[in-house]
Structure formats: C-alpha cells, structure tokens
N, C-alpha and C positions, 0 to 999 in steps of 0.2 A: 768481786771476784762472784756471789753467790746471783748476781744480779745478769752477767759474763755465761753460768752457764747456765741459767732460766730461758735465756732468751735460745741460747742452745739447745735445749731443750725443745722449745714450741718451732721451732727452725726444724728438724727433726720430726714433728706427730703432724706440724704444715707439709713435709714433705707426703708422710706416708701418709697422710689424705690423700695429698694428689696422684700418688702413684697410684690408690683402692680404687679413687673415679677416674684415674685415666683407665683402667683396669674394665670396670664397669660399661663407661662407651664403649672401649672394643668392641667387652662383651657383645654389648649391643646393638653393635651394631655387625660381626659379625651371625648373630641369631636373632634376630629381634628386632629386625628392618621388612617393614611391609611385601617388600618383596621378598628375601625370603621367606617370610609366614606364607604369601597366596600364589607363589612358584614349585611347581612339580616340580620333586629333583633334580627329572632328564629336564624340562625345560630350563634349569637350571645350568644344568651343562651346556644347552642350548648353544644359551648366549656366550655364555664361555670361551664357543668357538668363533664366534662371530667375529672376527677379526681377519681368521686363518679360510672360513670358510668364503667368506667375504669375496674377500682377494681372487681365492682360487678364480669361484666360477665366472668372477666381470675376466678376472684372461683368459677362459676359456672361452665367455662370450666373445671376446673382442678375437679369438683365434680363426675363430670354427661358427661365428654368426652368418647370416646374410645379411648384405649392405642395407638394407631398407629397416631389417630390428634390428641392426646395429646403430643404426643412425637414433630413433627413439630412444634406445637402451640409453646411451649416451647422452643426450639430453635429460632426459629421467635422472642421470646420475650424478647430473651436471651444476646443477645448485647446492650450496657450504651450507651448512647450519645455520641458524640461525637464532636469536634468542626464542625461546618459546616459554618458561615460565609467564607464567602468569596473561600470554593469551586467547585472547575467547576465542576458543575451539570450531563452538556451535556456529549448527548451516548445513543445508545443504552443498554436494559437493560432487562433482564424474571423476568418475576411480578405476584405474587397471591395472588386468597386474603382469609385469614384465618377469620372467622362469629364466634361472640359467646355472646352467650346471645338468650335471643328471642326463636319460636318455635322448637326452636335443640339448645344445649348449644354450639356446639363443628363441624363446616366444617371446612376442610380443601378444596379448591380446586387446579386444577389442575395447571399448568405456560403456563399463555402469552407472550407474548411479549407488550414489555411498550416502550418508545425512551423520551429523556431528548431534548427539542430543545430552539430557543428563539424565542417568536415574536416581537411586540409594545408593551406588558405590563411585557419583560420577559421572568424567563426562563417559562415553558410547559412543564408539565402533558399529556403525550397522551396514553394508553391504547391498541395497533394496532390490536390487534385479539380479536376472544373468539363473542360470541355473544352479552355481556354486555360489555360497551364500555366507556371513561372517559374521560376526557381531564379538566384541571382546572390547576392555576398557583401560585403562590408562594408569600409573606409575611414575610420580615425577622420580627424575634420577640428578638430572641436572640444569643448565642451564635450558642448554641446548638441546636436550635430547628425554623423550622422555620411554618408558617401557608398556612396553603395548603384551597382553594376555588374553585370546578368545578364545571362540572356535572354529571352527567349519559345518555346515548342513544345506542339505537341499533344497530345489523351491519347493518338494515334497512334502518338507521335511519342517520340524517346530524347533528353533533354536537351543543345543544345548549349553548347558554353562561347562565353563573350564573347568578340567577336572577331570570330568563324567566321562569320558572317554580318549586313553591318549591319541591313538589315531587321528585323531581331529580340535586338539589344544594346535592350538597356534601361541605362538611369542617375539618373540625381536623388539627392533628399535624407532622409536613413531621423532621423526627431524619436519622438521617447519625450511620450507626451500626459497619461498620469494613472498610476497607482501601476498598470496591469497593459493598460494600451492605448498604443498606436503607432501611426504613420502616414508610410505610403512617397512622398513628394514628386517626377515624374516629366514635367520639363515637355521638350514636343517625342514626345511615341512618335509612330513609324509612322507608323501608320494611325486614322482615324474619330475621333482627338480631338485638341485643343492642351495639355492637361493633364490627369495622371490622377491621383490623392489613393485610395491604398490604405491603408481600415484596419485596424484591428490587434489581435483585442481575447484576449488571453492566457486559455485555456479552465478 
C-alpha cells in the first residue's frame, strides 16, 4: 500500500514538473526567440499580415498588370519553396525587384547585383548596384523559410542599421526556389507598393 501511494506521489510530482517545463518552453517561444528579440513590434505586425497581404497584392497584379510584366511576375512566383536550412548562401547574385499593389498594380524593375556574404551576425544580403540599395540579415524560421530583416539606403548614403529608422526597415521571408535561385518576399513595404518580391539568381 505504501509503495502504491509513493508511486502515485512520484507520478504527480513528475507531471507537475513536466507542466512547469512546458510552460517555460511556451514562454520562451512567445517572448524569447531570436525573431522576437530582434524584430520591431511594427515588423512583427507586418509579418503577421504576410498571407493576406501577399494574396491580395498578387490578385491585383494578375487582374490589372501589363501582360509582359505579368509573365515575369508569374515566373518569379512559380518556384515552390525548397529546403533552405543548411544551404550555402554565399555568393554573387543578380537580383531584381517586382512591386505589386499600391498606386501601380505591378512594376517589374531591371536586374542589378546583389551578394550574400558573412559578418558577425551571420549571412548578410546586400544589394550592391542601383540607386536604391539595402542590407539585411537572416533568422532561421523553418526548413523552407528564413526571416529577413534589413534596411534600405540610397547610392549616396552609407548603409544604416535595422531599427535605426522605421521608414527604412524591411522585413520578410526568404525562400529557395531552385538549385541556383532564391526569392525574398516583403509584405507592406513603407512606400509605393503593398508587396515586393525580390528575385535572386546566382551568377
């Protein structure tokens, strides 16, 4: 009888301990992840609207975009996400921006140069040519998606850090779409559009 009571007490203690650990894990996930510590509240809100914003902007582009631009946009969006964790991102790329929604339903820009290198924060994405540029970093989110956060600057300015100026901040998701291709998707950019897609192709 005593053995049975002791086993029951040990079981209750074990269950309580498990519950406490589970609560601690949930709290850590809610408030202690790298994304939660790094991203501004405004950018966490932008990411929360990613699904609805991207769908609406893509529909608007397909309904009202010029035929030539629409072909390019559809091609950029066609690649389904592949496993990206563990991928070697380092290298030189050509990159271009496709803007959807906003005052113009669809705008496809020309190709420029980008690179992904390493600094003290890890992989760094830099647009190196063109009048409008950006620099940002990545946070692991899942096997097929990274979180990107960065900031824009012009050719005549030095790069600024993320969080320095909310109007310059960028946030979005980074996908691998082919053996040598990637796609950066930015919901609710500060200016001009509702949804930006940046294609990257390894040189």
